[in-house]
C-alpha atoms as one frame of an Amber mdcrd trajectory, in Angstrom:
protein
  68.905 176.770 126.627  67.158 174.713 124.237  68.637 171.226 123.252  71.176
 172.589 120.784  73.998 170.463 120.119  76.424 173.240 120.460  74.888 174.569
 123.221  75.180 171.141 124.811  78.673 170.740 124.221  79.547 174.279 125.741
  77.753 173.101 129.196  80.029 170.267 129.041  83.305 171.738 128.570  81.995
 174.871 130.926  82.425 171.560 133.612  85.371 170.024 132.793  87.166 172.180
 130.798  90.812 170.430 131.884  89.491 167.060 131.108  90.739 165.133 127.714
  88.222 165.067 125.362  89.918 163.926 122.108  92.577 161.913 121.301  93.667
 161.511 117.358  95.972 158.630 118.242  97.259 157.610 114.848 100.379 155.545
 113.732 103.249 155.477 115.593 106.285 157.370 113.844 104.018 159.893 112.143
 104.104 162.457 114.539 100.203 163.082 114.441  99.206 162.116 117.612  97.190
 164.956 119.250  95.387 165.841 122.405  92.881 168.079 123.394  90.820 168.893
 126.256  87.513 170.001 126.482  88.218 173.766 126.658  91.269 173.198 124.297
  88.484 171.234 121.345  85.741 174.232 122.175  88.492 176.935 121.359  89.611
 175.187 118.475  86.391 174.840 117.152  85.595 178.427 117.851  88.052 179.419
 115.568  86.922 177.365 112.615  83.367 178.769 113.768  84.464 182.635 113.254
  86.641 182.132 110.264  83.086 180.494 108.691  81.255 183.520 109.674  83.866
 186.643 108.645  84.392 183.891 105.381  80.524 184.808 104.532  79.146 181.887
 105.215  75.471 182.475 106.864  73.786 180.377 109.623  71.509 177.964 107.674
  73.968 177.381 104.801  75.558 173.979 103.861  78.973 173.181 104.717  80.568
 169.754 103.760  82.948 167.618 105.353  85.237 165.808 102.358  87.890 164.436
 105.160  89.578 161.323 106.803  89.267 160.876 110.892  90.990 163.914 112.625
  90.740 166.477 114.684  90.416 168.778 112.141  86.848 167.124 111.221  85.044
 166.920 114.633  86.549 170.396 115.139  84.833 171.545 112.008  81.681 169.880
 112.567  81.606 171.762 115.885  82.224 175.095 113.981  79.773 174.318 112.164
  77.140 174.001 115.094  78.621 176.561 117.049  78.135 179.183 113.694  74.385
 177.835 112.844  75.897 176.240 109.179  74.419 173.296 108.465  77.458 170.158
 108.417  77.178 167.357 105.480  78.804 164.351 105.373  80.961 163.665 102.165
  81.851 160.024 101.149  85.665 160.550 100.061  85.627 157.409  97.846  83.176
 159.243  95.476  84.815 160.347  92.239  83.646 163.073  90.155  80.453 162.732
  89.189  79.073 161.759  92.286  80.870 163.952  94.053  78.899 166.925  91.549
  75.816 164.941  92.351  76.098 165.424  96.104  77.974 168.983  95.848  74.523
 169.965  93.922  71.827 168.142  95.894  72.980 169.405  99.481  73.426 172.888
  98.226  77.169 173.300  99.693  78.308 176.847  99.701  81.448 176.030 101.497
  84.111 172.502 101.472  86.420 171.252 104.172  88.579 169.030 102.223  91.584
 166.846 102.745  94.739 168.015 100.531  94.280 164.369  98.601  90.951 165.006
  97.350  92.168 168.169  95.779  91.983 166.989  92.036  88.442 165.429  92.542
  87.173 168.866  94.194  88.854 170.781  91.309  87.676 168.486  88.566  83.646
 169.122  90.366  83.993 172.562  91.244  83.171 174.013  88.007  79.633 171.949
  87.774  78.954 173.336  91.519  77.850 176.588  91.042  76.645 177.292  94.886
  80.317 176.496  96.305  82.261 179.122  97.003  84.249 178.912  99.863  87.632
 176.156 100.361  89.246 174.971 103.040  92.089 172.733 102.592  93.668 170.509
 105.448  97.110 169.390 104.280  99.533 170.076 101.263  98.398 169.507  97.810
  99.748 166.530  95.828 102.426 167.790  93.334 101.072 167.941  90.240  96.937
 167.627  91.160  95.100 170.836  89.437  94.468 173.290  91.489  90.662 174.872
  92.420  89.702 177.381  90.538  88.279 178.595  93.943  92.146 178.605  95.736
  91.188 176.946  99.201  92.346 178.748 102.320  94.640 176.335 104.306  93.103
 175.026 107.259  96.251 176.483 109.700  95.557 179.787 108.066  91.849 179.433
 108.535  92.686 178.500 112.489  94.982 181.601 112.629  92.321 183.778 111.401
  89.725 182.865 113.712  89.088 183.981 117.369  89.485 181.653 120.409  86.271
 182.799 122.013  82.899 182.131 121.956  80.667 185.408 121.256  77.437 183.776
 119.291  74.415 184.683 118.819  71.560 182.519 120.189  70.834 179.234 118.920
  67.399 176.636 118.531  67.005 173.122 118.784  65.097 173.743 115.300  68.738
 174.175 114.174  69.799 171.142 111.080  72.161 168.492 111.023  72.108 166.524
 107.702  73.339 163.406 107.335  73.683 161.594 103.764  72.966 158.141 103.771
  73.861 156.446 100.675  72.252 153.128 101.852  72.537 150.046  99.232  70.727
 151.428  96.095  70.380 154.912  94.664  71.790 158.044  94.966  72.438 159.532
  98.495  70.055 161.328 100.299  70.303 163.736 102.613  68.407 163.158 106.039
  67.360 166.435 107.851  67.350 166.324 111.312  66.579 168.640 113.845  69.366
 168.980 116.579  66.701 168.366 119.421  65.259 164.972 117.257  68.820 164.067
 116.647  69.804 164.520 120.516  67.209 162.404 121.249  67.257 159.883 118.629
  70.787 159.145 117.811  72.173 160.038 120.931  70.323 158.740 123.548  68.785
 162.147 125.096  72.507 162.371 126.891  72.219 158.850 128.458  71.919 156.091
 125.817  71.764 152.917 128.076  69.615 154.674 130.526  66.977 157.730 131.307
  67.155 160.323 129.112  67.869 164.161 130.487  64.892 165.913 131.499  66.524
 169.902 130.640  69.178 170.654 128.741  70.672 172.001 132.088  70.657 168.200
 133.356  73.236 167.317 130.508  76.692 169.675 132.741  75.018 168.372 135.655
  75.095 164.326 135.438  78.735 164.907 133.402  79.895 167.519 136.942  78.507
 164.901 139.064  80.293 161.911 137.362  83.855 160.992 136.974  85.714 160.050
 133.688  87.420 156.942 132.873  85.343 155.843 130.006  87.005 156.095 126.081
  84.767 155.886 123.076  86.982 154.749 120.209  84.714 154.706 116.923  86.626
 153.174 114.167  84.635 153.691 110.937  84.891 156.485 109.106  83.242 159.483
 110.545  81.866 160.689 107.364  79.274 157.705 108.361  76.707 159.493 110.920
  77.275 156.487 113.203  80.875 157.118 114.130  80.357 160.870 113.810  77.456
 160.278 116.995  79.411 157.909 118.673  81.716 160.345 118.933  79.288 163.219
 120.371  77.778 160.228 122.557  81.586 160.344 124.117  81.590 164.387 124.414
  78.132 164.523 125.999  78.958 162.297 128.679  82.141 164.294 129.434  84.807
 161.136 128.524  86.761 160.615 126.299  87.166 160.104 122.246  90.246 158.349
 120.253  90.148 158.920 116.569  92.621 157.016 113.824  92.683 158.302 110.474
  91.774 155.118 108.896  90.786 151.439 110.121  94.547 149.589 110.204  93.667
 146.214 112.876  96.907 146.124 114.382  97.302 149.926 115.304  93.336 149.500
 116.389  94.808 147.038 118.872  97.532 148.930 119.585  95.301 152.056 120.249
  92.794 149.948 122.816  95.943 148.822 124.890  97.715 152.422 125.056  94.729
 153.903 125.816  93.331 151.939 128.235  89.515 151.740 125.881  86.876 150.964
 126.669  84.137 151.265 124.102  85.090 150.283 120.485  82.239 150.560 117.815
  82.514 149.223 114.439  80.382 147.987 111.384  79.998 143.976 111.283  82.676
 141.468 110.257  84.550 143.517 108.038  85.773 145.277 110.863  85.896 142.624
 113.644  87.387 139.576 111.974  90.451 141.360 111.122  91.039 142.564 114.984
  90.445 138.449 115.366  92.838 137.710 113.023  95.166 139.859 114.464  94.559
 138.942 117.809  95.781 135.462 116.786  98.595 136.037 114.917 100.831 139.334
 115.191  99.197 140.883 117.819  98.884 138.127 120.062  98.505 138.545 123.625
  97.741 142.321 123.510  96.111 143.824 126.867  92.165 144.641 125.729  91.491
 144.140 129.369  90.034 147.524 129.413  87.284 147.093 126.969  84.287 146.709
 127.963  82.032 146.677 125.220  81.872 146.603 121.117  79.064 147.391 119.769
  78.437 147.200 115.776  75.882 149.092 113.737  75.335 149.250 110.246  75.738
 145.283 109.243  75.311 142.685 111.400  78.451 140.652 113.526  78.183 136.874
 112.853  77.817 134.515 115.467  80.943 132.590 113.958  83.013 136.003 114.611
  81.125 136.971 117.594  82.326 133.758 119.687  86.148 133.599 117.958  86.440
 137.003 119.380  85.044 136.750 122.551  87.549 133.378 123.147  90.226 135.760
 122.628  88.709 138.475 124.827  86.018 136.843 127.114  85.026 139.726 129.455
  83.745 142.168 126.829  80.199 142.711 125.505  79.476 142.186 122.424  76.316
 144.285 120.723  74.659 143.763 117.468  72.863 147.560 117.277  70.231 148.223
 115.197  69.357 152.179 113.524  69.712 153.988 110.277  70.590 157.688 109.493
  66.649 157.811 109.361  66.110 157.080 112.818  69.285 157.134 115.116  69.150
 153.823 117.430  66.114 151.324 117.616  67.428 148.042 119.837  69.942 145.776
 120.276  69.875 141.784 119.033  68.869 139.540 121.245  71.777 136.633 122.764
  69.732 133.657 120.587  69.884 135.726 116.809  71.535 133.840 114.436  71.538
 131.196 111.496  67.963 130.183 111.375  66.392 132.190 114.422  66.840 135.663
 112.143  68.313 138.788 113.706  65.910 139.742 117.238  65.616 142.647 117.995
  64.850 143.631 121.460  63.323 147.657 120.457  62.958 151.208 122.224  59.434
 152.021 123.471  59.320 153.890 120.042  59.857 151.261 117.544  57.042 149.460
 115.621  56.770 147.182 112.747  53.638 148.582 111.321  51.875 147.857 107.613
  53.733 149.922 105.105  50.040 150.308 103.536  47.724 151.231 106.435  50.476
 152.432 108.800  48.730 149.891 111.833  50.754 147.778 113.602  50.867 144.368
 112.609  49.839 141.219 114.333  52.537 138.937 115.613  53.749 136.280 112.901
  52.601 138.772 110.267  55.681 140.396 107.990  55.476 144.560 107.956  58.275
 147.142 108.176  59.720 148.455 111.031  58.936 152.169 111.868  59.682 154.834
 114.627  57.376 157.642 115.663  58.466 160.993 118.365  62.152 162.650 117.697
  62.328 161.731 113.841  64.229 163.618 110.975  62.161 166.258 108.987  62.718
 164.819 105.833  65.076 163.927 103.057  66.993 166.991 101.781  65.707 168.406
  98.002  63.721 165.397  97.772  59.778 165.420  98.493  59.023 162.519  96.562
  61.393 160.115  98.624  59.814 162.229 101.771  56.526 161.185 101.796  56.880
 158.050 100.870  59.142 157.679 104.459  57.424 159.850 106.382  54.310 160.626
 107.830  52.582 162.068 110.305  49.872 159.801 112.794  47.581 161.054 115.464
  49.718 163.709 115.943  52.872 162.315 115.878  55.786 161.744 112.899  56.970
 158.833 111.477  59.350 157.118 109.383  59.171 154.181 107.783  62.537 152.109
 106.995  63.260 149.803 104.766  63.742 146.918 106.786  61.097 143.944 106.611
  60.244 142.156 109.899  57.996 140.416 112.094  57.287 140.882 115.827  56.516
 138.297 118.071  53.749 138.379 121.080  56.446 139.734 123.699  57.122 142.404
 121.630  61.197 140.812 120.108  61.051 141.700 116.404  62.810 139.532 114.327
  64.101 141.374 111.245  64.282 139.757 107.943  66.168 142.416 106.118  65.827
 145.360 103.512  63.129 144.919 101.571  64.980 145.871  98.610  67.851 143.337
  98.844  64.802 140.729  99.127  65.329 137.703  96.517  61.672 136.097  95.341
  62.586 132.528  94.222  59.918 130.428  93.149  57.107 132.414  95.202  59.635
 131.925  98.459  61.331 135.298 100.267  65.038 135.086 100.727  66.916 137.970
 102.902  70.261 137.776 102.016  71.366 138.635 105.883  70.147 135.634 106.810
  72.245 133.402 104.555  75.126 135.150 104.873  75.441 134.516 108.194  75.163
 130.920 107.377  77.918 130.972 104.815  80.678 132.901 107.406  79.951 130.225
 109.709  81.659 127.224 107.188  85.423 127.348 108.493  86.880 128.189 104.786
  84.971 131.650 104.251  86.248 134.649 105.244  83.228 136.712 103.842  80.149
 136.401 102.069  77.463 138.620 100.277  74.214 136.928  98.501  72.309 138.291
  95.804  69.447 137.177  93.750  69.931 136.287  89.957  67.573 135.905  87.359
  66.681 132.349  87.095  64.542 130.657  84.113  62.654 128.185  85.925  62.199
 130.360  89.917  62.845 133.709  88.997  65.376 134.548  90.775  68.105 132.185
  92.350  70.049 132.798  95.212  73.728 133.359  94.857  76.771 133.482  96.949
  79.661 135.557  96.502  82.558 134.318  98.777  85.702 135.408  99.672  87.770
 132.646 101.308  90.515 132.364 103.942  93.985 132.609 102.715  95.492 129.206
 102.077  92.206 127.118 101.866  91.206 125.028  98.911  87.881 126.784  97.236
  84.685 124.329  98.379  82.320 123.042  95.726  79.033 124.264  95.731  77.986
 121.070  97.196  80.423 121.199 100.069  78.656 125.046 100.764  75.121 123.592
 100.172  75.636 120.959 102.708  77.016 123.338 105.557  74.042 125.624 104.613
  71.043 122.900 104.760  72.409 122.284 108.743  71.330 126.025 109.290  68.527
 127.073 106.814  65.497 125.702 105.250  66.342 124.388 101.325  64.834 127.275
  99.607  67.552 129.632 101.211  69.996 127.528 100.039  72.484 129.192  97.614
  72.180 127.329  93.914  75.221 129.408  92.452  78.415 130.157  94.163  81.125
 132.397  93.276  84.456 132.893  94.433  85.848 136.478  94.726  89.401 137.712
  95.652  88.099 139.647  97.954  84.353 141.103  99.068  83.565 144.859  98.179
  82.033 146.618 101.332  82.288 150.860 102.084  84.674 151.849 103.601  82.644
 151.240 106.943  82.045 147.431 106.212  78.698 148.186 104.691  77.245 145.460
 101.928  77.685 146.871  97.899  74.941 144.568  97.106  75.309 146.021  93.577
  78.384 144.942  93.263  77.391 141.404  94.421  74.596 140.876  92.129  76.920
 142.403  88.930  79.317 140.193  89.649  77.067 136.934  90.401  75.491 137.787
  87.434  78.273 138.436  84.995  79.949 135.259  86.417  77.985 132.242  85.854
  79.714 130.558  88.667  78.850 127.018  89.784  75.127 126.382  89.941  73.298
 123.405  91.358
């Protein structure tokens, strides 16, 4: 047995078959709630795997998941892994041109999609020559054009597939591809060997402890331990972190709870009802609405079961952390750092915040290096974060980007991330921000994340993004795009600047303020800096 994700999952099923594995706890009154034991989830995944094989989808070929959260998403991922088909996440916000690009770039031969996206799939299909098999979840809305290839209803695909396993041998070299859009450029497919993903993205079966030393040890740990932990990944599963969180739950032999979409009040009801112990989310865009709900219509919700709330992909600001901690005092709030290219790198220290930076305790495989020489930087010198060992093979269909990002040194594979950072004498890494978003103003470098944290500590500011705007004098000026809290008067630029001066050096202070009705982010809460830059450049805003 190798470190293959399907093999590992089946080994857990075999020791706790009757334990509850997955709860689809959608909105009350919809009749959508489903509960599956490990044995039931395994059988459901087997049915998908056998359907794919019977439909001619071969090991090593790529299947896209164009789905909202649901049982079908994880069932299909597991089915792909069992049949050695490579699962590929599809951003459900993409429109026709973006879908054509991703479908073609990923060389998809099969697609499982939600009925709501029928029109988009039909529009993209004529230009995606390799896509030959479609499976549709749900009933298409009336009037939507049908794809040229008739989709198989998911219920029929399930019914036709066999419950049992009966699959051939698998390998730790089998692939798992995570498409990441990042903040700039077209999406890129990060190619992981499953063994590498198990150790870097899933913690080797023990994210906070000692990784397993053999594949068999995973099931032994599950058999020896109890249940009682419930993981609740609230972002879309189409973002790699959320799917990996669900797999961490499975590899612990514990329970995973899902919602179709993020709705703050329903999330809190589910936390209370299901006694959720661990919630994962993305930044203030998800935690702040929970704070507002607990201060409003969901006041008094029992969150006593919660042990941890973790964020990755965006930083939880000091202000919002303090607000949530006041409402749920016993919860551990974790700012985790990682990426689709590296998995998990580290967790922020308690002293992170405006003026101090995002300070990380990193794992032993993470370093700050000079991107030109690949040598570690000296304490205080700016470099880029990199990770060695269990890292991806590269970007699918992009040898140029692969050569820029992945390298080998002293017999080990490395990945070079886009995040600029420094390291101190104690090994604490201070993340400055994405190099691509760095604002050069008068020769000084400003990283948006630090300014955004300062802005969000203003009592009238609900959310904020910061971007550089061309300036005749300084090259670029720091522009703040701000969403205000409801019912407050818009603060002037002077007031915003005065507030920021108590937390930031003078050159980091915003010189332009744009009030927006709403900050645009991805469904998972990640920043859309292209949008922020466009809004700031096009508005003129208030300058000073």
